[in-house]
C-alpha positions in Angstrom: 17.5 -15.1 -38.2 14.0 -16.3 -39.3 10.8 -14.3 -38.5 8.7 -15.9 -35.7 5.1 -16.6 -36.4 2.2 -15.6 -34.2 1.5 -19.3 -33.5 5.1 -19.9 -32.4 5.2 -16.9 -30.2 1.9 -17.8 -28.5 3.1 -21.4 -28.0 6.4 -20.2 -26.4 4.5 -17.7 -24.2 2.2 -20.5 -23.0 5.1 -22.8 -22.3 7.2 -20.3 -20.4 4.9 -17.5 -19.1 7.3 -15.0 -20.6 6.1 -11.8 -22.4 5.5 -11.6 -26.2 8.5 -9.5 -27.1 11.0 -11.7 -25.2 9.5 -14.8 -26.8 9.7 -13.3 -30.3 13.3 -12.3 -29.8 14.2 -15.7 -28.3 12.7 -17.5 -31.3 14.3 -15.3 -33.9 17.7 -15.5 -32.1 17.5 -19.3 -32.3 16.1 -19.8 -35.8 12.7 -20.8 -34.4 14.1 -23.7 -32.3 11.6 -23.9 -29.4 13.9 -25.7 -27.0 16.8 -23.4 -27.6 14.5 -20.4 -27.2 13.4 -21.7 -23.8 17.0 -22.2 -22.7 17.8 -18.7 -24.1 14.9 -17.2 -22.0 16.0 -19.1 -18.9 19.5 -17.7 -19.3 18.2 -14.2 -19.8 15.6 -14.4 -17.0 17.2 -11.9 -14.7 16.7 -9.2 -17.3 12.9 -9.6 -17.2 12.3 -7.3 -14.3 13.7 -4.2 -16.2 11.7 -5.1 -19.3 8.4 -5.4 -17.4 8.9 -2.2 -15.3 6.4 -0.3 -17.5 3.5 -2.6 -16.6 1.2 -1.3 -13.9 1.6 -3.2 -10.7 -1.7 -2.3 -8.9 -2.4 -5.6 -7.1 -0.2 -7.0 -4.3 0.1 -7.2 -0.6 0.1 -4.9 2.4 1.5 -6.4 5.5 2.4 -5.2 9.0 4.8 -6.8 11.5 5.4 -5.7 15.1 8.4 -7.2 16.8 8.8 -6.0 20.4 9.0 -2.2 20.2 9.6 -2.0 16.5 7.0 -2.3 13.8 6.7 -1.9 10.0 3.9 -1.4 7.5 4.9 -2.2 3.9 3.2 -2.4 0.5 4.5 -4.6 -2.3 2.7 -4.5 -5.6 2.3 -7.1 -8.4 0.5 -7.0 -11.7 -2.1 -9.7 -10.8 -4.0 -10.8 -7.7 -3.0 -14.4 -8.5 0.7 -13.6 -8.2 0.1 -11.6 -5.0 -1.3 -14.7 -3.3 1.5 -17.1 -4.2 3.7 -18.3 -1.4 6.8 -16.8 -3.1 5.4 -13.3 -2.9 3.9 -13.7 0.6 7.3 -15.0 1.9 9.2 -12.2 0.1 6.9 -9.5 1.6 7.4 -10.9 5.1 11.1 -11.1 4.6 11.1 -7.5 3.3 9.2 -6.4 6.4 11.7 -8.1 8.7 14.6 -6.5 6.7 13.1 -3.1 7.4 12.8 -3.9 11.1 16.4 -5.1 11.3 18.2 -2.7 9.0 16.1 0.5 9.4 16.7 1.7 5.8 16.0 5.4 5.0 13.8 4.7 1.9 12.9 2.1 -0.7 16.1 2.5 -2.6 18.2 2.0 0.5 16.1 -1.0 1.4 16.8 -2.6 -2.0 20.5 -2.4 -1.3 20.1 -4.2 2.1 20.6 -8.0 2.5 17.2 -9.6 2.6 16.4 -11.0 6.0 17.4 -14.7 6.1 19.2 -14.5 2.8 22.8 -13.8 1.5 21.4 -11.8 -1.4 20.2 -8.2 -1.5 16.5 -7.3 -1.6 16.9 -6.1 -5.1 18.6 -9.3 -6.2 15.8 -11.5 -4.8 13.2 -9.1 -6.2 14.7 -9.4 -9.7 14.9 -13.2 -9.5 11.3 -13.4 -8.4 10.1 -11.1 -11.2 12.2 -12.8 -13.9 12.3 -16.4 -13.1 9.4 -17.3 -10.8 6.5 -14.8 -10.9 7.3 -13.3 -14.3 5.5 -10.1 -13.4 6.5 -6.6 -12.5 7.0 -6.5 -8.7 7.4 -3.1 -6.9 8.2 -2.3 -3.3 6.1 0.8 -3.2 6.4 2.2 0.3 6.9 1.5 3.9 6.9 3.1 7.4 8.8 2.0 10.5 7.8 2.9 14.0 9.4 2.4 17.4 7.5 2.4 20.7 4.2 0.9 21.9 2.7 -0.3 18.7 -0.4 -2.2 17.3 -1.3 -3.3 13.8 -4.2 -4.6 11.8 -4.4 -6.3 8.4 -7.7 -6.4 6.6 -8.8 -9.1 4.1 -5.5 -10.8 3.7 -3.5 -7.7 2.8 -5.8 -5.3 1.0 -5.5 -2.7 3.8 -3.0 -2.4 6.6 -2.7 0.0 9.5 0.1 0.6 12.0 -0.6 2.6 15.2 1.9 4.2 17.6 1.0 5.0 21.2 2.6 6.8 24.1 1.8 5.2 27.4 3.3 4.0 30.7 1.2 0.9 30.4 2.9 -2.3 29.2 2.7 -3.1 25.5 0.7 -6.3 25.8 -1.9 -4.4 28.0 -2.6 -1.8 25.3 -2.3 -4.1 22.2 -6.0 -4.7 22.0 -6.9 -1.0 22.3 -4.3 -0.2 19.6 -5.7 -2.9 17.3 -9.2 -1.4 17.8 -7.9 2.0 16.7 -6.2 0.4 13.7 -9.4 -1.4 12.7 -11.2 1.9 13.0 -8.7 3.5 10.6 -9.0 0.5 8.2 -12.8 0.8 8.1 -13.2 4.6 7.8 -9.9 5.8 6.5 -9.5 9.1 8.4 -7.1 11.4 6.7 -5.7 12.8 10.0 -5.1 11.5 13.5 -6.1 14.7 15.3 -7.4 18.1 14.3 -3.9 19.5 15.1 -2.6 17.4 12.2 -5.0 19.2 9.7 -3.0 21.8 7.7 -4.3 25.3 8.0 -4.7 25.6 4.2 -7.0 22.6 4.2 -9.3 24.3 6.8 -9.2 27.6 4.9 -10.2 25.8 1.7 -13.1 24.1 3.5 -14.3 27.4 4.8 -14.0 28.9 1.3 -16.1 26.1 -0.2 -18.7 26.5 2.6 -18.9 30.3 2.0 -19.5 29.7 -1.8 -22.2 27.1 -1.0 -23.9 29.6 1.3 -23.7 32.4 -1.2 -25.5 30.2 -3.8 -28.2 29.1 -1.3 -31.2 31.6 -1.4 -32.0 30.7 2.2 -28.5 31.5 3.4 -27.3 34.3 1.1 -28.9 37.2 3.0 -28.1 36.1 6.5 -25.7 38.3 8.6 -22.0 37.5 8.3 -21.7 36.6 12.0 -24.5 34.1 11.5 -22.8 32.6 8.5 -19.5 32.4 10.4 -21.1 30.5 13.3 -22.7 28.1 10.8 -19.3 27.6 9.1 -17.7 27.0 12.5 -20.2 24.2 13.0 -19.5 22.7 9.6 -15.7 22.8 10.4 -16.4 20.9 13.6 -18.3 18.3 11.6 -15.3 18.1 9.2 -13.0 17.3 12.1 -15.4 14.6 13.4 -15.5 12.9 10.0 -11.8 13.3 9.0 -9.8 13.0 12.2 -9.4 9.5 13.5 -9.7 10.3 17.3 -12.8 12.4 16.8 -14.7 9.9 14.7 -17.6 7.9 16.3 -16.1 4.6 17.5 -17.4 1.9 15.2 -17.9 -0.6 18.0 -19.8 1.9 20.1 -21.0 5.0 18.3 -21.9 6.7 21.6 -18.2 7.2 22.1 -15.5 8.9 20.0 -12.4 6.9 19.3 -10.6 9.2 21.8 -13.3 8.5 24.3 -12.9 4.8 23.9 -9.1 5.0 24.3 -9.4 7.1 27.4 -12.0 4.9 29.0 -10.0 1.7 28.4 -6.8 3.3 29.6 -8.5 4.4 32.8 -9.6 0.8 33.4 -6.0 -0.2 33.2 -4.9 2.5 35.6 -3.0 4.7 33.1 -3.2 6.9 30.0 -2.8 6.3 26.3 -2.0 8.8 23.7 -2.3 7.8 20.0 0.5 9.8 18.4 0.6 8.3 14.9 -1.4 6.1 12.6 -0.5 5.1 9.0 -3.0 3.4 6.7 -2.1 1.8 3.4 -4.7 0.5 0.9 -3.3 -1.8 -1.7 -2.9 -0.1 -5.1 -4.5 3.2 -4.1 -3.6 5.9 -6.5 -2.2 3.5 -9.1 -3.8 3.7 -12.5 -4.3 0.2 -13.9 -3.2 -0.2 -17.5 -5.5 -2.2 -19.9 -3.5 -3.7 -22.8 -4.9 -4.3 -26.2 -3.6 -7.9 -26.7 -4.6 -8.2 -30.3 -3.0 -4.9 -31.3 0.1 -5.9 -29.4 0.4 -9.2 -31.2 -0.1 -7.4 -34.6 2.6 -4.9 -33.8 5.1 -7.5 -32.7 4.8 -9.6 -35.8 5.1 -7.0 -38.5 
């Protein structure tokens, strides 16, 4: 087997969109014959997903679908924004969301074993084909949530942020859909960590109090105040924490004279009923994923030694 040159590797990469290592191996396995190397890569296309799994997939799509009383929020990541906006990826994400609605898998691994909605192949088989033969990028189904009940959703900026809201109400679903969407938009805009103050873990509040006490101890104006005065000030700061970090206690973005809970109650009263927001999940595309920056020149050098 002959050694592939940098020029040959780059030419094959440009022609196929396949990674450097695979192009190098294909050329060397076929004595530098470009056409045979292309055929070789096409035949080995389904192996590409595993070889690319180390690449950071921090772009992608967040989508939400509500079908009757079942809804899903799902995030699928790709390596580039360009790939995320292709019809193939958009159609795949929609099909994955419908699969979750229909099959109710327990987790991502169980989802991959399900037949993709509208297909005779599994989710994992279609994912592998997409990554290896069409998109040629690492594709990751990162997470999903599935709710049943009275639901509303909101997708921001074509899939950069998605929110799914669950409500308990005796009112019909279509009557509360706009209210639920307003709550979802609030979550998308301000990203509250909790729905209500009851959802805030006790250790989080204790840690906030600890930080506040340290801040007061280091403030000359506060350090010598009586403990009972400090405690009241801290209680006030904790209330402010709730109003900033709990969705239903935040000032409503469309009317800051109302809290989100106040808005929901007022609208429910107009409809002659009550609405309780019981859950809200917000996904922001790529949050928490560290993007990897590759040194292309160094990679080329290492591949051709």
